[in-house]
N, C-alpha and C positions, 0 to 999 in steps of 0.2 A: 831214399828210394826215388825213382824217376818214372813219371807216367806221361807220355806224350797225348794232348788233348787236341782237338781242333777248334775250341771255342774257349770261352771263359771257364773259370772252375767253379763248379755247382757243388754246394756244401750242404748237407743236412746236419742242422745243429739240433742236438738232443740233450736233455738232462733230467736228472731226478726220476729215473724210471721206477725206482723203489719196488723192484720186481720181489714178489712174496708179501706184499703189503696186505694187511688185514684191516677192515673197516668194520668196527662194531662186531668183531667175531667172524666177519665173511671174507674168505681169502679172495683177493682179485684174480688169483691164478685158478681156483677151483671154480669161481662164478663165470670164469671165461673172459673177464675184461682185459687182462693183460695179454693173453694170447690173440684175442680178436685184434687188439690194438696193433700188435706186431704184423698180422696179416694185412692189415690196412696200410702199414708202413712200407711193407715189401711190395705192395701193389704199387704204391706211389713211387717207389724206387724203380720198379720195371718201366713206369710210365715217364719219369723224368730223367732217369739214368744219372744220378749224382756221382761225382768224381770222388767224394769222401763223405764219410758219415763220423761226426765227432760227438762224443757223449761226455759232456761236463760234470761227471760226479754223480754219486748215489745211484749207482746202478742196482744195488740191492737196498732192501729197507732195513737190513740188520747186518751187523758185521759178521755173523755167522749165518749165513742164508740157509733157508731150507733146500732139501734135495730138489723139490719142484722148481724153485727159483733158479737154481744152478743149472738144471736141465733146460729150462726155457731160454736162459741167456746163451747156453751152448748151442742151442737151435737157432737162435738170433745170429750169433757170429758165423756159424757154419753157413747159412743161407746167404749172407752178405759175401762171404769169402768165395762161395760157388759163383756169385755174379762179378767176381774181381772188383769189388767196391772196397777200398781200404776203410778200416774202422779204426778211430783214434780214441782212446778212453783213458780218463783220469779217475783217481777214487775220489769219493767225497766223504763227508763226517759220517755218514752211515756205513761206509765200506770199511772193510778191512783191506789196507792197502797191500799188504803181504799176500793175502789170499787172492785178491783180485789180479795181482800181477803175476800169479803162478804161471810158468811155462812161457813168460814174455819172450824170451829169445827165440823159442821154437815157433810161437805164434806169429812173430814178425815175419818169418817166411811165408806165411799166408795172407799177410796184408793186415794183421791185427797188431796193433800197436798199443801197449799198456804202460801207464805210469802210475805206480801205486804209492811210492814213497818219495818224500822231498829229498833231493840230492843237490849237491853243490853244482854239478853239471845238469841243467834242466834238459830232460829229453826233447829232441828236437827232430822231427820227421819232415822231409822236404818232398813236396810232390811238384809236378811241373805241368803247365798248359802252354798254350801259344805266346802268352805274354812273359813266359819266363818262370822261374821257381817261386814257390810259395812255401814259407818255413812255418811249420806248426810247433809252437813251444807248449810243452804239456806240463803244467804245474798242478799237482795234486793238492788236495786240502792241506793247509800248513798252519802249524803252531809257531809263534815266535821262538819259543825254546827250542824247537828242532832246528830252526834256522840259525840260531845262535851256535848250535853244536856243529853244524856242517860248515859254517863259515869261521869258526873258532872265534866267536865274539861273546859279549856278555852284556852289550848296551841295546840290544833289540828288545824293547819292552812291549810293543803293540804290533799288531797284525800289518798296519800300514807300513811302519818302517821295516819290518821283516820282509814284506814282498818287494819294497823298493831295493833294500840290500841285495836280495837274492837276483833280481832282474838286472842289476848294475854288474853283477858278475858275468852276466851271459853275452856272448859276441853276436848281439843282434845287429844286422846289417839294415839299417832303416832306409837305404836306397832301394831295397827289394821289398816284397810283400811279406808281411808277418801276421800270423794268426796266433792268438794265445788262448789256451783253455785254463779256466780258473774255477774253483768252487769256493767262492768266499762271499761275505757279506760286503757289497759294494755300494757306497753312497756317491752322489754326485753333488759336490759343492754343499753337503750338509743335508741334501734331500735323500731320505731313505726310500727304498723300494716298497711297493705296495705288496703286502703279504696276505697269505690265506692262513686258514686255522690248522693246516695239516704240517706246517713247518715249525721248528723250535725258533722262538723269538730269540734273536741275537742282535748284537748292536755295542754301542759304546767302545769298549776297548777292542772289540772284534771287527770293527769297521775298517774298510779300506777305501781310500778315495779314488774315484775313477780316473784322476790324473796320474796315477800310478802307471796307467796304460797308455800314455801318451806316446804316439808313434807307431803303435800297433795299427794295422789295417782293419783287424776285426778282433773283437774280444768276446769268446764264447763262454758265457757264464752259466754256472749252475748254483744251486742252493736255494733260490726263492721260486716257488711254485707258480708265480703268476708271471706269464710271458710280457716282457716290457724292455724298453731301452733305458739305459742309465746315463743322462747327459746326452752325449753325441749319438747319432743313429748306429754307428759302428759298435757300440758296447751294448750287448743283450743278453738278458736272461732267457733261455728258451722255455722256462716254466716246465712243469710237469705235463706228461702226456694225457694224464687223466685227473679228474678231480678226486682228491683224496680226503675231502672234508666238505661238509655242507655249506660252510662259509665260501667255498670255491664254486658253488652252483652258479652259473652264469658267466664264469669266466671263460674267455676264449682259449680253448686248448687246441693243441695241434702240432704242426711241424714248422719250425723256423728255417726258411731256406735262404741261404746266401749265395749270391753270384758274385765272384770276384773277377773284375776285369783288369785293366793296366792299373799301375800304382795309384791310389787315391780314388778309384772309381769301383763301386759296388752297389748292389740292390739287395735290400733285405725284405722278406714278405713271410707272413705267417698264414699257413693253409691248415684249416680245420680238417680233421680227419674223423670218419664215423666212429661212434662209440657204441658199446653194446647196452650200456645202462647209462641213463642221464640221473643226476641227482636233482631231487626236488624237495623244497620244504612247503609244507602246507600247515596252516593254523586255523582254529576255530573252536567252537564247543563241539562235543561229541556228536550232537545231532548234525552239525554242519559238516565235520570231518567224515562222517559216514554217508554223506552225499556228494561230496567233492569229487570232481572229475580230474583225473591225472593221465600223463601219456603212459602208455604200456611200456613195459621194461624199464621202470624207473626205480631208483633207490629213494624211498621216502624218509623224511624227517617229519614228525607230526608234533605240532606245538598245540597243547591243550589249553584253552582260555576257559577254564571252568573250575569251580570249587569243588563240589561234590561229584564224584565220579562213580558210575556204575560199577558193580563187580566185574572183574575180568575186562576192565576197559582195553587194556593193551591187546589182549587176544581177540577181542572184537575188532579192533583196528587192523590188526594183522591179517585177520581173515578177509576183511573187506578190501584191503589193498591186493591180497593175494588173487581175489577174484578179478582185480584189474591186470593181471599178470605183472604186478610190481611187487616189491619187497619193503615191508616197513623195518628200516634199520635202527632208528632212534625215535624215542617218545619223550618229550619234555612238557613241563608245565610253564605257563607264562603267568605270573602273578601280577603283571602290570594293571590288570582290572580291578585290583584291590586298592590302588593308590587313593589316598584320601582319608584312610582310617588312621586315627591317632595311635601313638604308642599304647596307650592304656587299654584302647579297645583290642589292639592286636594281642596283647598280654592276656587279657580276659578271654579272647578266643582261644588261644594256646591252651590255657588251663581247663578249658572245657572240653578239649579233644581227647578222644580215646587213645590207647596206647598204639593201636594201629594207625590211627590218623597222624598221631605224633611222629611215628616211625616214617610214614610216607612223606611228611612235611621235611623232617630231617635228612632223609635220603635225598629227596629233589634238591634241598639246598646244597648238600655236599657234592651232588653231581650235576650242578649247573642246570636244575630243573628237571633232569630225567627222573621218570618214575621206575620204581622197583618192578621186577618181573613178577607176574602172577603167582609163581612157585614160591618166591620169597614172601609175598604177602600172606600166603597160606601158612608158612613157617610161623610168621609173625602173630598171626591170628591164633595159631595153636598155643605159642608161648604166652600170648596175652590171656587166653582163656584159663590156662593153667594157674596164671598169676592171680587173676580175678577169683578163681574158684578154690585158691590154696586155704587150707584150714588154718584155723587161728594159731595153732602150735607151730605151723611151718615157719622156719627161720626167715627173718627180714632179709638176712645176708644172701640166702638163696635166691630170693626174688630179685635183689639188687644185681647179683652177678648176671642173671638171666636178662635183664634189661641191659645191663652194660655190654653183654655179648652181642645184642641186636644192635646197639648203637656203634660198637666197633665194626660190625659187618657193613652198616650203612655207610660209615664214614671212610671206609678203606678204598684206596685207589684202585681203579680198573687195571 
């Protein structure tokens, strides 16, 4: 495809949209965060008039996305197509490449280009500006095994060698400008990217060195949610558009804007976009937390630094932050204030705890300090009371089974 421009080529680089993402049970679509972000992006597109939008994988949060997520992305593509802005998309590890690339040939006529599965001939889309052609090479998330199959080889054992072998097969003209889209774990001379809590930790055999992309004028990366460069300025993770974990609170989120000029000349900037809700972590005793000030429209993670909690502590905090027009998403306990106790004292303390207290401690341990919901505490109290009040002829086995059921419930993964 050719598209005559009067100036440099302006590219919006996006990645890791994770449409349909749920955080602690709250849908980012239903809460309005992802639709709101889309509106801000479209406003910025109307203002800056990009020549292309690239999305470097993880369009959806799941391989089988929800109807709401599919509808939102459909609206996204439709509105950019109406503006005659080409959109180039590769699949990430969270996407189903086959599903994502459905109707690929039809959508191509609307300026929507999709690459869902790794093929021997990497999909290349060419756009033009006054400096000449820009070739966009679209490499979806790849596995070494898949590259071995398509190249009829069996010696590619790691991701780095697989990517190198695949790119060596492509007719890349290094005299012209080339942009590559990739969704992999890229390191720069052994230096790993800074990551947040919402992404799966990858590394080791999954690493690809940034030198794989030598010769490309810009490398549009996805997979890591923290926007950053890897080695040289031209190799960039766009980062996720929103914070999807409380460890990402404070990270600069937004839109990576690339301006390509003549060969070897470009500028890259990160422009923050307004968000509907900010993530915020607060900590303290219950008394302190029930007096703390937070920004309105925040998602809250409360860290309780207190040993003995009042009944319905979680509900008290939830009501307090709701009055501040914010939402309590997560409650955890910080036990660092207990440092200094010896193991014998800790053992003695545990043995003196009631079943309800033991359950709360165990649940918190299994869930990284998170407290059980009040409804679960009520269930534990009921079972504990039945156990304490059990008649002498009640079988010990029944009591043990009841306790084991509670422990199993506390320890199960969310």
